[in-house]
N, C-alpha and C positions, 0 to 999 in steps of 0.2 A: 504494500500500500504506500509506504514511504517512497519507494523507488518510482512508482507510478506518478506520485505527486511531483517528484523532482523532474521527471520527464515532461509532464504537462506544463510545469512551471517554466522549464527551459524553452519549450515550444512557444508558450505564451510570450515570454520575454523576447524571443526572436521575432514573433509576429508584431509586437509593439515597436520594435526597432525598424521594421520594414517601412520605408518611406511611402507616403501616400501621394496620389495625384491631386494637386490643387489647381483649380481652374478659376481664372478671373476673366471677365470680358467687359467691353465697353465699346462705344462708337463715337465718332467725331464727325460733325458736319464739315465737309470739305467743298461746299458750294462757294465759289469765290464771290466776294462782295462787288466785283466789277465785271462787266461783260468782257470776255476774253475770246481770242480766236479758237474755234473748235478744231479738234484733231481727228485723224482717222481717214478722212476723205479729202485728197488734195483738190477735188472738183469744187469744193466750197471756197477755194482761194483763201483769202485772209479774213473771211467774214467772221464776226463775233457772234456768240450765242444770243438768241432772242429771249425776252422774258416769257414766263409762263410754263417753264419746264419743271422737272423734278429736282429735288435736292439730291446731292451726291454725298456719299458717306465713306468713311474709313472704319472698318470693323476690326477690333483688336481682340484676340484671344491670347491670354498669357497662361501658358502651361508651366507648372512648377512641380518638379519631382526631385526631392533631395536638394542638392546644390545647383541643379540644372534648371534654367529658366529660358523659355523660348516664347517670343511674341510672334504669333501667326497673324498677319495683317492682310486683310482684303480691302484694297483701295479702288474705288470706282473711278479709274483713270485709264488712259490709253496704254501707257507703258510706264516702267520704272527706270528712269535714268540713273546711272551709277552715282551722279552727284547728289541725287535725292537720298539714296541709301546712305551715303557718307554723312550728310547733314542730319538725317534722322538719328543715326547712331550717336552723333555728338550730343544729342539732346535727350537721350534716355539713359537710365542707369547702365553702367558698364557690365553688370553681371547678367543682362538680358540679351540673349542672342536674337537677331532679327531675321525674320522670314517674311519679307515684304513683297506682296504680289499685286499686280494690276489685274482687274477683271477684264480689261481690254475693251471697255465700251468705246464706241466710236462717236458718242454724243457727250463728250467731256472736253474741257479745254485741252489744247495741244500740249502734251507733256514735254515736247522738245524745248519749251521755254524754261524747263527745269534742267536742261542738259547744258552744263557749263562749257562744253566744247562747241556748241552750236552758236558760234559768235558772229556769223554773217547770215544775211537774209537769203532764203531760198523760197521761190514762189510756192505758196500753199503750205509752207512749214514755218512755224513760229520760231523766232530767234530767242536766244537765252535772255532771261530777265532775272536778275538777282533778287529783286523784290518778291517775285512769286516763288522762287526756290525757298526763300526764308519763310514765306507764309505757309506753303504746303508742308514743309518739313516740320514746322512748329505745330501745325494742326494735327498731323499724323502722330508726332511724338507726344503731344498732349493726350491723345486717345490711348496710346500705349501706357503712359504713366497713370492715367485714370483707371485703366483696367488693372494694372499691377497693384494700385493702392486701394482697389475696391474690396469689399468683403469677399474673402476667399471661400470657395465651395470645395469641400473635400469629397472625393469620389472613390469608392472601393473598386470600381471597374468601369470600363468604357465599352462602347458597342460600335460596330460598323454595320451598316446595312447597304445593300446594293441591289439594283434591278436594272434591266435593260430598257432603255428608252430610245425609240426610233425617231428622235427629234433632231438628228444631225445628219449631214450628208457630205460626201467627198466633193472637194472643189478642185482637185487636181487628178490627173490620170494616175491610176494605180493606187489611189488612197483607199484605205479601209478603216474608217473611223471607229474608235472605241465607243460602243453604245452604252457602257456601264455608267449609270448615275449612282454616285456613292454619297452616303451621309455618315458623318461621325457624330456620335451621341455620348452624353454622360447622363446616366440614369434617366433615359428617355428624353432628355433635353437636347434638341439638335444644336450642334455647334457650327459645323460647316458642311458644305456640299461641294462635290467635285464632278465636273462634266466637261466633255470636249466639244466645244463649239465656239466660233467667234461670236462676240457680242455685237452682232450686226443685223439684228432684226430690223432696226431702223437704218435707212440708207442716207445718202448725202442730202436728201431733201429735208431731213429733220434738222431744224436749226435751233431747237431747244435742248436743254440738258436732259439726259436720261441715263439711268444705270443699265438700260436695255434688259435682257432676260436675267442677268445676275442681280440687277437692282430689284426686279420683280420678286425674286426669291427672297432677297434680304428683307424687303418691305413686308412680305406676307408672313414669313416664318422666322424672321430674326436671325438668319444664319449668315455667316460669312461664306463667300463663294470663291472657289479657286478653280481656274480654267485648266483643263487637261492639255494634252498635246494637240494644239489647235492650228498648227501651221498649214494644214490642208483640209480643214474642216469648217463648214459653215452651218448655221442653224437651219433646220427644215421645218416649214410651217404646214399646218393642216388646213390653212385658210389664207386667202389673200388679205384678210383683215390683220393689220399689225396688232391690234388689241387682242384678237383671238390667239395670235402666236404667243403673246406674253401670257395670256390666260392658261396656256398649256402648262407653264411652269408654276402658275398660281394654283393649279388644280391638284397638287401633290399632297393634299391633307393626309391621306392614308399612309403615305410614305413617312412623313415627318411626325405622325402621331400613331405609331404602331404599337401593338401589344408586346410587352416584354417577352423575349425569347423567340419571337417570330422572325425568322430569317436574320438572326443576329449572330454575331461572333462575340462571345462574352469572355472576358479574361478576368479571372478571380485572383485576389491577392495570394501570394505565396508566403507562408509563415516561416519558411526555412531560408530561402535565398534572400539576400538583402541587396543584391545588385539593383541599380536604378532601372526603372522601366522606361525611361526616356533619355535619349542622348542626342546631341547635336553635332553635326560634322560638316566640314567644307572641303572642297578639293579644287585646286587651281586648274583652269583649262589653258592648255598651251595654245596661244592665239597666233596664227600666221599673219603676215602683213596684210592689212585690208586691201582689197582690190575690187573694182566694180565688175559685175557680171557683164559679158559682152553685149547684152541688150540694154544695159543701164543707160548709157549715153543716148541711145536712140529713143527709148521710151520716155526719158525725162528731158529730151531735147537739149542736151548739154554736150559740149565738146569734151575731149578726153581729159584735158587738164581740170576742167570744172568737175567732171565726174569723179576723178580721183580725190579732189578736194572735198566734195560732198560726202563720199563714202568714209573718208578719214574722220569727218565730223560726227557721222552717225556711229561708227564702230568704236567701242571702248578700247583702251590700251590694255586692259586686263579684265578677267572675269573668273568666276568660280561657280561650281555647282554647290548646292546646299542639301543636306539631308537630315531628317529626324527619324530615329527608329524607336518604336514603342512596341515592346514584345516582338511579335512576328510580323509587324507592319513596318514598312519602310516608305517614307514620304520623301521624294526627290524633287527639288526645285531647280528649274533650268532658266537661266537668264536670257530668254529669247522665245522664239516660236518654233519649237520642234514639230516635225510632222508625226503622223500616226505611227509610221514605221519606226521612227527613232524612239517614241514612247514605248512601243512593244519590245524593242531590243533592250531597253533599260529594265523593263519589267522582267524579261527573261533572265537577265543577269541576277536580279534580286532573287528570283525563284531558285535559280541554281545555287545561290549562296545560302538557301534555307528559309528565306522569308515566304510566308503564306500569302501575303498581299502587298502590292506596291502601287502607290499613287504617284504619277508623274505630273508635276504642276509646272505650267509655263509662266513666263513673265515674273520670275522670282529674283529679286535683288539685282536687277539690271536688265538690259536689253541688247542682245547681240544681233537683232534682226531675225530673219527666217533661217532655220537650220534644216537643210535638205540633204538627203542621201545623194551620192554622186550622180547616179542615173537620173534622178529627179532634177538635179541642178542642170543637167544637160538639156532637159526639155524646155528650159527657159520659162517665160511667163512672169506674171507680176511678182510672185513670191521669190523667184530666183533673182530678180533684179534687186530685191532687198535682202539677199544673202551676201554678206559683206566680206567673207573670209575664204572664198574660193570653193572649188568643186569638192575637195576632200575634207572640208571642215567638220562634217558630221562625224567622221571617224575620230577626229581629235576629241569631240565631245563624248563619244562613246568610250574612248580610252580613259577619259577623266572619270566617267561614270563607273567604269570597272574598278578604278583605283579607289573611288569613294566608297563603293560597296565593300571592297576588301577592307578598307579602313574601318568602316562601321562594324563589319563582322556580323556573324549571326549571334548576337549578344544573348538572345533569349531562346529557350527551348520550349516549344508548346507542350511537349509530352510531360514536362514536370512543372508546368505552371497552370494546369487545370483549365485549358481552353475548351469551350463548347462552341461548336460552329454548326450553323444550319442555313443552307441556302445562299451563302455568300460566294459569288464568283471569284475564284482564286486561280492559282496555277493549275493548269490541266482542264479548266472549265471553259 
């Protein structure tokens, strides 16, 4: 009896030492107080947004596990320039890792005005403006700090739910979009959603602000939205009505309010192992010298000298991949717009490393332009003209992804952490 009490006491003490997942969240209004040029469609020229649109938001989720803190931020913006990442990092606590993602709405102010390399004017592209870099970085940082300082919620487990949604379509030859719509929950409270589709339900004729379909999800369900590999994927509507297309995403009540245990992957606490259940990793991408695609000068009506100058302004001098691993889940952030094929290859690497599920998120902590496989680059087209690092660059990104996954390691073993899985598409599904 005494021996049994000692064993139970030791297990209980181990359980109490096990870190718990603490979740904080907040949102910040990032609707600018002045009319600014819209981004996403150069056909708009330098036109500023008109009154009467939606408010835009930055949604921050701060995850805390032991000494590890990560801010997952979904900003209703076109892209995330590297200068914005640097400025936000300066304004938040040093112990918070940043995972800053643009939803890529094409009805937001042109984020090139936050790119400190864009120091000369290009028709249809906003030039750098220090005032707005300060304003946006301050608003986003305030949202992160508000989340980190908010009342923390402690959760003994988390859930992932996924289902197939045929609401996206290929927009390039050979593309096979990922149809999985995935939600991340804590005790049935939805935190974020992940889906692969450009936020382009609205076209260049929309002159008012809008979060597009990610904004519709955030507004209806209170979730942050992270875009998947969208380099060759557009949204697909069931109707010509733009409102009907947005209502598709607003109709997901049964997905975001499911019964516990239904199509969930539930991870329970482990009373024995005390390793953290969340870790943050980065991996530098080796960047070749930027060079314009052969079609760039023709499509943008520029001579070779101007084409090289423009591409140099767009392309950052350095970049890195970002990853968060939680138990057998790996979340990989790519600083640009990878195609469906690149997303699948990263997932396959993660599955071979032992992960059961991998989310690939685009527009994270920077923007490298489009990232296409060599044969896709050869096909040309709009996406290829905005691929700034040449034909073989996707292989450099995939090599960095392989190093990142090796660095992250298969930290957690589902077999001894008590995972229950039902209905979640993972490797082999």
